[in-house]
N, C-alpha and C positions, 0 to 999 in steps of 0.2 A: 927764768924758773918755770918749770912745768906746773900748771895749775889745773888743767882739765884733761879728761880722757882725749878729747879732740886735739888738744895741743900735742899729746904724745903721738897720736896717729898721723897728724899732719907732718910732724917732724920726721917720723919714720918713713913716710912716703918720699921725703926729700933725701933720705939717707942719713938723717941725723938722729942718733939714738941716745937714750939715757946713759949716764956715765957707767962704765963697767966697774962698779965699786962694790959689788956684792950686796947691795942694799935692795930694799923693797919700798916702792912708793905706793901710797894709798890715795886714791882720788875718788870723788863722788861718781855715781852712775850718771850717764848722759840722759837716760830716761828710765822709768820704772821697769821696763821690760828686761833690760840686759844688765847682768852683773857677771863678774868673772875675773880671770887672771890673764895678763899678757906677760910673756917671758921673752926678754931680749938677752943679748950676751952679758952675763954677769949682772943683770939688773932685771927685776920684775916689777910689774904694776898691777895692783889689785884694785879693780873698780867696783865699788860697793858703797851703799849708803849706811852700812853698819859702822859702829864706833871704831875709828882707827886703832884705839888702844886695845880693843878686843882682837882685831886682826893681828896686831903685833904679838899679843900674848898667845894666840893660837898658832902662829908661825913658830914662836920660840918653843912651844910644847912638842913640836915634831922632832923626833930624834933622827936627824939626818943632816947632811951638808946644808947649811943655810941657803946656798945657791939653789938647791933643789926643792926647798921647803914649799914655795908657793904652788908648785904643781904636784907636790906629793899627795897621794890619795888620801892620807890622813887629814891633811889640811883642807883639801877640797871637800871631804866628807863633813868636816866640822863646819865649813862655810855653808854647805848645802843644808845641814841641819839647822844652823842659825837662821838662815833666810827662807827656809821652806821651799828651796828650789831643787831642780834636777840638772843633770849634765849627761852628755852622751859620750864624748871622747875629747882628747886633747888634740887639737888640729895644728898643722903647720899653717902659718900665716904668710900669704904672698901678696904682692902688690905689683901692678903694672901701670905705667904712665899712659895717658891717652895717645892714640895714634891718628895721624891725618888720613884722609881718604874715607871711602865708604866700604862697608863689608861686601866682598864678592859673592857671599851666599844670598840665596833668595829667601829672606826672612819674612815670615808672616806673623804679625802680632796677634796675640790672643787677647781680646778685650772682654771676654765673658768672665765676670767676677766669680761665677760659680764653677769655673773650670777647676779640676782637681789640682793642677799645678799652681794656679793662682791662689786658691784657698790655702794650700800648704805654705807657699812663700809668704803670704800675708800674716801667718802666725809668727814669723821670724823677722820680717822686714816691713818697712813702710814704703809708700810710693812705688809699688811693685809693677814691673812690666815684664811680660813673657812673650817670647817669640818661638816659633817652630821653624825648623828647616827640614831637609829631607832625612828623616830618621833621628832628629835631635831636637832638644829644647834648650833655650837660653833664657835665664832668669836674671833680672837686675833689680835692685832696690836698695833702700837705705837700711843699714843694719847697725852694728855696734858703733856707738859714738857718732851716728849720723853719716858714717862713711858709705860710699857706693860699693855694693858687693855684687859679685857674680857667682852663679852656679850653672852647671850644664848637666844634661842627661842625654846619653846616646843609646839608642835601641841596640839590642844584641845584633840584629841583622845589618846594622850600619857601622859596625866597628871595623877597625883595621884599615880605614881609608882616610884617616886624618880629619874626620869631622869634628872630634872634640877640640883639637888644636884650632881648627878654623872658627869654631864657635867662641872660644875664649879670646881669640884674636879679634873677632868681630865686636866683642864687648869693649875692647880698648878703642876701636874705631868709632863706636857709638857714643863713647863717653867724652865729657868735657872736663874731666878731672881724674885723679888716680882711681883705679879699680882694684878692689880687694877680693881675695879669695881665701876661704878656710878649707883646707884639704886634709883628710885623714892621712897621716904618714904611711899607713899600710896600703893606701890606694895608689900603688905605684903608677898605674896607668894614668890616673888624673894628674899626679905630680909631674910626670913626663910631659903631658899635654900642656900644662900651664907653663912649665919652664921652657919648653920649646917655643911657646908663644911670647916669650920675653918677660914673664912675671918672675920676680925675684923673691926669694925667701927672706923674711925680716925677723921672724920669731915664731913663737908658739902661743896658742890661746886655748884656754878652757872657758867655755861659755856656759854660764848658769842661767837657765830659763825658768821663769815662773809659769804658773797656770795662765792660759789665755782662753777667751771665749771660743766656742766651737766654730764660729764664723770667721775667726781670724782677727787681725788688728784693724787699723784704720783703712779707709778706702784707698785703692790704688791712686797714686798721684799723677800729675801731669808730667810731660817730658822734662820740664824745667825742674820740677820737684825731684825727679829721679837723677838729675845730672846727666841726662842723655841728650845729645845734640840732635836736632832734626835737620 
């Protein structure tokens, strides 16, 4: 029986999903920072510290197909109002297994905690590590449910030569565990890069974030903390 958000994520990484029974499971938040909704095939998971009875009542109040209710804007707006949180978009959720070998890219790690990319990432993740390549940035850290997450950024002048795909492949080679990515469905370029690098879509996610200090979250962690093999 699923008991925690991490149970759900670890199972999904193995290709084992909640039953496609049209129901919604409510589980506690893994940490105070992150709340939200995961949607799989015909089953959703709301992760929040709010009263499960309130969650189910708010879902029932949404006039739509019950399968769609957890990601319906009316329910998300109710959950944001209830928790005082905000949201940006509903993302596609992808995962890739670790790969053997070392990245062929010449990656240079940024260790400056004041670097803009490091500061931004630390508002959303713990144990953050950031690398630069020729025209690209690779970010890895602990996000929702303590999972290892990756994001990349490619400069305009470095596009159309496979750098994004190489960076997200490098993340799988650096990792010692499954690597997760949240990608806006409208960002077709990123979706193609992740899928070409072997990441598979497992569901959708609406992440609700609270206010954080201007300096970001906890300090960047060690390689072991981040799940990155040296």
